[in-house]
N, C-alpha and C positions, 0 to 999 in steps of 0.2 A: 503493498501501497505505501505510495508517495505522498508524502505531508511533511514541507520542510518550513521551519521557524522562518519569517512570523506570520505563517499563515494555519488556521486551524483546517480541523480536518473533521470532516462528519462520519457517519458511523459507514458510508460509501466509498469514503478517500476522495470526497470532493473537495476543494480548499475553497476556505473560509477568508476572505481579504480583511486588514484592518477597518476598523469600527470609521474611522474618522475621513475614511469617504461616504460614508452609508447615508450622512446628512443630506447627498442628494435627492432622495427618497423623499418624496412629500405624503404619502399616503400611507395611511396607519396599517399596522399589521394583525392578522387572525393570531389569536395562543395556538392555535395549530399553525399557523405560520412560523411565531415566532419558534415555535419548540423545534424545527428543523430544518434550519439555513442551511441550506447546500446550494450546490453549481450557480452561485454568484458572479457572474461577469461584471465587472468592473465594481465588486463591492456595493450591488443594489440588491435592495430587498428584495426579490420578483417570486408573490405569490406562487405562480404555479409550478416552483418545482420542489414545492415544500409538503412535507411527507408528516402527520404529526407522530408516526411510528421512531422516528429516528430525535428523537430530543438529546439525547445524550452528545452534546456540541465537545468541541476538541479532543472526545478520547481518544483518537485515532494520533494525533499529535502527542498525548503524555505518553501514549505505549511507545511511539516511536522512539520520543526523547527519553523515557528512562530506558528503553533496550540500548541506547548509544549511550548512557549513564552506566546502565552496569555492564560494560563491554569492559569498564576497565579495572573496575571490584577494587578487591583487594589483596588481589593474586596477577600476576602476570604471566602472558604464555610465552613459551620456548618457540624456534618454529618449529620443534617438532608437536607443539601442542602441547607440551607439560606445563601443570600450573606450579608454580612458585610463592610461598606465601611470603608476603611484605612485611615492613613494621607496623607494628598494631599503636592506631591512630587515636589520639583525644580530640573529639571533635564537640563544640559547644552548641546549642543549639538557643540563642536568645529569643525569647516569645514577644510580641507586644505587651501583651498583658496577661497573667498567671490564671489560672483556672477559667478561661474563655474556650467554650466547645470546641470553635475555629481552632486555637492552638494545642489543645489537648488531643485532637484527633490529627494534626502536624504532629505532634509527636509521637504519636503511636506509630507513624508511618516511618517517622526516623528513626526510630527505637527498633523495629524490624528490619530496617535495611542495615542498620549500624550489626547488631546480632547477626546478620548473614554476613558482612565483610568482614568480621569481627573488630571492631570499632568499639571503643567505650565511647559514649554518648553522655555529657554531661548537660543536663535542663533546668535552663531558670528563665526568671521573666518580673518587669517589675509587678505591683500592687494594681496600678494605673497606667492607662496607655500614654507616657510621658516621658518626653527624653530627660529630662532631669532626675526621673527614679532609674531609666536604664542605661545612662552612663555609667553609672559606679558600678553597676554589672558589668559592661565590656570591659572597663580598668580591672577589675577583679580577675576574669578570665586572662585579660594582655598579662598579668602578673603570674597568674597560674601556668603560664606556658602553653597553652591549650596548641591543639597544632592546625584548627580549622573551627571559623566562626560562621553557621548559620544564624542569620538575623532577619526579622519582623522588625524594621527601624521605625522607631514613632514618631521621627519626625523629617522628613527629608531632606531638610538643610542640617539641625540643630545635632544630628548624627552622624555629619562628614567629618570632622575634626575627630569624635572618638573611634571612628572604625578606621580613619586616617594612619591613626596611631595601633590600630590593632595589623593592619599593614605592613606598619613599618618593623613593626617588631616582629615581620616572618609568618604571623599566621594569616591563611588564606581566608579571604571572606568572601562568603554567600547571601544574595540579599534572597528572602524568600516572602510571598506576600507583598512587600511594602519595597520600596526602592528608595533610595538616596540619590539627591541634585535633580537631573530629570530623567531617571531610569535608564538613559542612552548611556552604557557602559563601553560602548565600540567609539564613540564622536564627541559624547556629550562632556561637562564641564566636570564630570567625575567617571573617571575610567577604571579605578584600579579594581573593584571587584569582581572577582571571575564570572559572575554570572547573575542576571535575577530572573528567577524563578515565580510565575504566581498567574494569577490571573489577566486577563485584557479588559481592565476595568470599565474602560469607555465602552464598549462594544455590552458589559453586561448593563451599563445605566443606561444606554440606547435602548436596550431589549426592553429593562423594565419600565422606562417610559413610554415604549411600544406598547404595553402589555396594560398598563393603565389605561393609556387612551382606547384602546380597544373596548377594554372592559366599560368607560364609562360613554361609549357611543361615541366616538371623535371628537365631544366638545365639553367645556366646562374648565373647572376648577382644580389645580392640582400643588400639593403642597409638597417639599422635602423635610426629611428628619435627617439630620447629617451630624458627625461627630464631632467634628474641629476643622478649620482652615490649617492646611500645611502638612495633611495626614497624606501619601500620594496617592494611596486606591480611592478612601471616600472623595477625595477631590476630583480625580476621574468620575467615578460612577458620578457623580452629580451633573460634571460635565456633560457625562453622556446623556442622562434625562433631561437636561434644560436641553439638548440638540432637537431630541426627539419632542419635546415641547416648540421649540421656535418653530419647527417641519411643518405643522400644521397650520403654520398662518393666519395666527391670533385663533383659530379655534378652542385651542383649549389654551389657556394663561396660570402663567406661576404664582400662585399668590402668597409665598413664603418659603424660606428657607433660614429655620433652625440649629445651633450647635449646641448640643446637649452633654461635651466632654464623656462621652463612652457610657452613660451613665443612663440604664433604662429608667429610674424614678425622673431623671431631669425632663428625657424626653416626655415623657406621659403628661407632665405638669404642663410641656410647651405643648405640645397637639391640644392639649384639654384648651388651653387659652386659646387658640387658633382657632378650632370648633365652636366658641363663643362669639369669636369675632367673623368668621365666616362660616355659619352655620348651612350655605349651600356648599359646601366642600364635594366636590367631588370623589377625588382619590387622593393617595399618599405612598410617596416612596420613600421608605427604611433602609438607606444606603449601607449598615451592617446590623448583627445580631442586638446589640441593645437599641438600635436607633427603631428599628421595627417592633421588637418586643415590647416598647415603651408608647409607638404609636397606635399599637394593636390592643393594647392593656385602655388606651384613650378612649377609643372608637368603643371598645365593647362597654363601657362607664357610661358611654352617652346613647347606649341603645344604639349604634347605628349600623352597628355589624351588618354585612349586604347592602345598606345604601352606599356607601362610602368602600372605595375599590382601594383597595390594598397591595403594594405589591413589596416581599421581603426581600432584602439580599442577605445571602447566609441562610443555614439550614440548621438552627438547633432544635432538640423537641419542641419545643415552648411554639415555635412557627410551624410545624408540621401539624401540631394541634390543634392551631388556628387555622388551619389550610383546612382542618377537616371539620371544624365546627362552622366556616365559610365566613369567619370575621379576615382573615386573606383571602388574594384570589391567584397569587402566583409568589413561588417561593426561585430564588435562584441560588443554587447550591456551588459552591464550589468545591474543589478538591485538593484540601488541606494535606489528608493524608499521601497524595501523590506529590504536592510541593516538599514535605518532610524528605522522603524517599529520593525522589530523584535530586536534592538537596545534599543528600550522605553521598549519591552516589557522585558525585559530579566532586565533592572534598576529597575522598578515596583518591578518586584520578588524577587529580591535580597534585596531591601529594604524593603521588607516587610518578609524576612528573607526565603525567599523560592529560595534554591540556588542550591537543591539536583539533581534537573532536568534541572540545567541551563549546557551547552555545553560549554568545553573551546574553541572550533574552529564550527562555524559555517557556511558553506560556502554555498553563495546563488545563484551560478550559472550565467547566460547568456543564452541570443538570438543571434543567428549568423542571420544574416539578407543577402541576396542579392536582386539581382535584380527579382528573381523568386518569394520570398516571402514578398515583403517590404509591399504588400498591404494588408496585413495576420491583423487580431487583434491583435496574440502574438507582430507581429512586430510595429504594430503601437503603443502597449501599452508599449513599451520597447524603444522608440524615449524620451532623455530627454529634461525635461520645462526648461523652460529660465526666466520664474518670477511665 
């Protein structure tokens, strides 16, 4: 199956181009369209080529990248095909926030691959998604002289200097989920990280926006519940959703964006206040786990479930419960386990000196879940783990 970054692959191996070109499309998409974006010439959404059954977006690209990553492993192969064991490495996984089901799921994937390759995995993360709390963790790992650091940076600018110190100390640095600088590690302002492994978040935000627009009948008022400016992933999801709204040429309006500092309670309070100001609100996009949970709680408290359409980014158990109970209408699940697994593969390859096949950008894709496919194996496997 041929699929090379930075293009995604559908189940039939048909590539999907970058989303920044998709905003040429003016029309809204049906949920069945969103779930199966395939055969997209010039990166345009083309309804006639879509099929609901093919909703596992990017899975083939992930499989391809993982295959490439695992070729290096913790062992090398001689010309005769004999494997030879290499040094046992210590790899650190620095989460964006400790205990978040997204990062718990990422840890499981990373740990499984570390065990497979014979590496030692150290896992740590701040209690809040905050660069001032994450920086001391990075500095402690530098002092500990870990071999590689896999990190979901809490801020794309504030974490540059701490990670530069890690790189200068000879530690291999790999970004997962979030990036630093502008994420272009080939020609951007920050190039020292080995790779950025994570979802195409502009595309994810675009699809979330398109799904809400379709659900509200192509016109109405939409509200975005976000974390805080400066986080690479959620900044891009907001960007993608805004592009989808703009493409309606005024039929849909954005009534506001609030930032909850990664607190579901704050998100609920802000959404409740918005509902009092805008009683005819049509839809909400929650850009991450806590944003979506808080927004959904506010909608339930206002007894407006079913009336206000919600798209959730991230797939904790509560979001799936809300989907079943018709509080939310679509859940976009990332693949954090694959991010962790691929990052460990890349770290071991780099430490073994096998860097020629490593890509600076590895998109991991996502699974789009609604009430028609929530019980399929693909959707069930994409739900995040809490422990």
